[in-house]
Backbone as numpy.savetxt, mean C-alpha at the origin, in Angstrom:
# Nx Ny Nz CAx CAy CAz Cx Cy Cz
14.03 2.62 1.84 12.86 3.47 1.69 11.65 2.68 1.20
11.88 1.69 0.33 10.77 0.88 -0.17 10.08 0.12 0.95
10.90 -0.43 1.88 10.31 -1.15 3.01 9.48 -0.21 3.88
9.98 0.98 4.09 9.26 1.97 4.88 7.96 2.37 4.18
8.03 2.57 2.88 6.86 2.91 2.09 5.81 1.79 2.18
6.25 0.55 2.04 5.34 -0.59 2.14 4.69 -0.65 3.52
5.48 -0.37 4.56 4.94 -0.38 5.92 3.89 0.71 6.11
4.10 1.87 5.51 3.12 2.96 5.60 1.82 2.58 4.89
1.93 1.91 3.75 0.74 1.45 3.04 -0.01 0.43 3.89
0.72 -0.51 4.45 0.11 -1.54 5.30 -0.59 -0.90 6.50
0.05 0.10 7.09 -0.53 0.81 8.24 -1.86 1.46 7.85
-1.90 2.09 6.67 -3.13 2.74 6.21 -4.22 1.70 5.93
-3.84 0.56 5.35 -4.83 -0.50 5.11 -5.41 -1.00 6.42
-4.56 -1.18 7.44 -5.05 -1.62 8.75 -6.02 -0.60 9.33
-5.67 0.67 9.20 -6.51 1.75 9.72 -7.86 1.80 8.98
-7.83 1.65 7.67 -9.04 1.76 6.85 -9.93 0.54 7.00
-9.34 -0.65 6.94 -10.14 -1.87 6.89 -10.25 -2.60 8.21
-9.52 -2.14 9.22 -9.52 -2.74 10.54 -9.41 -4.26 10.43
-10.38 -5.02 10.85 -10.30 -6.48 10.77 -11.16 -7.05 9.65
-11.50 -6.24 8.66 -12.37 -6.68 7.57 -11.63 -7.51 6.52
-10.32 -7.36 6.44 -9.53 -8.12 5.48 -8.34 -8.75 6.19
-7.82 -9.81 5.63 -6.67 -10.49 6.22 -5.40 -9.68 5.97
-4.63 -9.48 7.01 -3.35 -8.79 6.91 -2.29 -9.82 6.56
-1.81 -9.77 5.35 -0.79 -10.72 4.91 0.62 -10.18 5.10
0.74 -9.00 5.69 2.04 -8.44 6.02 2.79 -7.88 4.84
4.00 -7.45 5.12 4.90 -6.89 4.11 6.00 -7.92 3.88
6.22 -8.24 2.63 7.24 -9.23 2.28 8.17 -8.65 1.21
9.35 -9.25 1.11 10.29 -8.85 0.07 10.41 -9.96 -0.97
10.54 -9.56 -2.22 10.76 -10.51 -3.31 11.39 -9.76 -4.47
12.13 -10.45 -5.26 12.82 -9.82 -6.39 11.99 -9.84 -7.66
10.81 -9.27 -7.62 9.96 -9.23 -8.82 10.64 -8.42 -9.92
10.57 -8.93 -11.10 11.22 -8.31 -12.26 10.80 -6.84 -12.41
9.54 -6.53 -12.19 9.05 -5.15 -12.38 9.62 -4.18 -11.33
10.17 -4.70 -10.24 10.69 -3.84 -9.19 12.21 -3.73 -9.18
12.88 -4.70 -9.78 14.34 -4.74 -9.75 14.93 -3.60 -10.58
15.91 -2.94 -10.02 16.64 -1.91 -10.74 16.02 -0.52 -10.67
14.92 -0.37 -9.98 14.32 0.96 -9.86 15.21 1.85 -9.02
15.26 3.12 -9.34 16.10 4.06 -8.61 15.30 4.90 -7.63
14.09 4.48 -7.38 13.22 5.18 -6.44 12.51 4.15 -5.57
11.94 4.57 -4.46 11.19 3.62 -3.64 10.05 3.02 -4.48
9.86 1.70 -4.32 8.81 1.04 -5.10 8.22 -0.11 -4.31
6.96 -0.36 -4.55 6.26 -1.48 -3.91 5.28 -2.09 -4.91
4.97 -3.34 -4.69 3.94 -4.04 -5.44 2.84 -4.33 -4.43
1.64 -3.85 -4.71 0.54 -3.95 -3.75 -0.47 -4.98 -4.23
-0.71 -6.00 -3.41 -1.78 -6.95 -3.68 -2.94 -6.57 -2.78
-4.06 -6.24 -3.37 -5.21 -5.79 -2.59 -6.29 -6.85 -2.47
-6.07 -8.00 -3.05 -7.03 -9.09 -2.95 -6.79 -10.11 -4.04
-7.50 -11.20 -3.94 -7.36 -12.28 -4.90 -8.73 -12.60 -5.51
-8.79 -12.59 -6.82 -10.06 -12.87 -7.50 -10.50 -14.31 -7.30
-9.58 -15.19 -6.93 -9.94 -16.59 -6.67 -10.66 -16.75 -5.33
-10.62 -15.72 -4.50 -11.35 -15.72 -3.23 -12.68 -15.00 -3.46
-13.79 -15.71 -3.25 -15.11 -15.15 -3.58 -15.40 -13.84 -2.86
-15.08 -13.77 -1.57 -15.37 -12.55 -0.81 -14.51 -11.39 -1.30
-13.23 -11.65 -1.54 -12.35 -10.59 -2.02 -12.75 -10.16 -3.43
-13.14 -11.10 -4.28 -13.60 -10.75 -5.63 -14.86 -9.88 -5.54
-15.76 -10.23 -4.65 -16.98 -9.44 -4.46 -16.63 -8.02 -3.99
-15.76 -7.94 -3.00 -15.35 -6.62 -2.50 -14.72 -5.77 -3.60
-13.84 -6.38 -4.38 -13.16 -5.64 -5.45 -14.10 -5.22 -6.56
-15.27 -5.84 -6.66 -16.24 -5.45 -7.68 -17.00 -4.18 -7.28
-16.85 -3.75 -6.04 -17.57 -2.58 -5.53 -16.70 -1.32 -5.61
-17.25 -0.28 -6.20 -16.51 0.97 -6.39 -16.08 1.59 -5.06
-16.94 1.54 -4.04 -16.58 2.16 -2.76 -15.39 1.45 -2.12
-15.29 0.15 -2.30 -14.18 -0.63 -1.76 -12.88 -0.25 -2.47
-12.94 -0.16 -3.79 -11.76 0.24 -4.55 -11.35 1.66 -4.19
-12.33 2.52 -3.93 -12.01 3.90 -3.53 -11.31 3.91 -2.17
-11.75 3.08 -1.25 -11.09 3.00 0.05 -9.63 2.55 -0.12
-9.41 1.60 -1.01 -8.05 1.13 -1.28 -7.21 2.29 -1.82
-7.74 2.98 -2.83 -6.96 4.06 -3.46 -6.71 5.20 -2.48
-7.67 5.51 -1.63 -7.47 6.57 -0.64 -6.43 6.17 0.39
-6.39 4.90 0.76 -5.37 4.42 1.69 -3.98 4.53 1.09
-3.86 4.14 -0.17 -2.57 4.24 -0.86 -2.15 5.71 -0.98
-3.09 6.57 -1.35 -2.81 8.00 -1.46 -2.31 8.55 -0.13
-2.98 8.22 0.96 -2.57 8.75 2.27 -1.18 8.25 2.64
-0.87 7.00 2.29 0.47 6.47 2.56 1.53 7.24 1.75
1.19 7.59 0.53 2.11 8.38 -0.30 2.35 9.75 0.34
1.28 10.38 0.79 1.39 11.68 1.46 2.27 11.55 2.71
2.02 10.52 3.52 2.81 10.31 4.74 4.29 10.09 4.40
4.54 9.31 3.38 5.92 9.04 2.95 6.59 10.32 2.48
5.89 11.09 1.70 6.43 12.35 1.16 6.76 13.32 2.30
5.86 13.44 3.25 6.09 14.33 4.39 7.30 13.86 5.20
7.38 12.57 5.43 8.47 12.01 6.24 9.84 12.26 5.59
9.92 12.08 4.29 11.23 12.19 3.63 11.54 13.59 3.11
10.56 14.43 2.95 10.83 15.79 2.49 10.96 16.78 3.63
10.44 16.45 4.77 10.50 17.37 5.91 11.93 17.79 6.23
12.90 16.87 6.33 14.27 17.32 6.59 14.82 18.21 5.47
14.43 18.01 4.26 14.90 18.83 3.16 14.36 20.25 3.28
13.10 20.36 3.68 12.46 21.67 3.79 13.03 22.50 4.93
13.58 21.88 5.95 14.13 22.60 7.09 15.46 23.26 6.79
16.15 22.85 5.75 17.48 23.40 5.45 17.43 24.80 4.92
């Protein structure tokens, strides 16, 4: 489920930002903060402060809002996908 959730977030980022940001894809790693969780979980990197353009973008409220709205929509999509079979019973 975590991989699916990450893919939905990536899909929303592609839709929102089109070719404005580099798509670094979805990767797996055993980050300490994610290990042992009993629910779907992802770690989202939305940019690097060491990159001048990304740091500039992240300093803008509208850019951060676009990021948060993309994540929110991915959560909604994930919830609908996994709760729909439950609601049909």
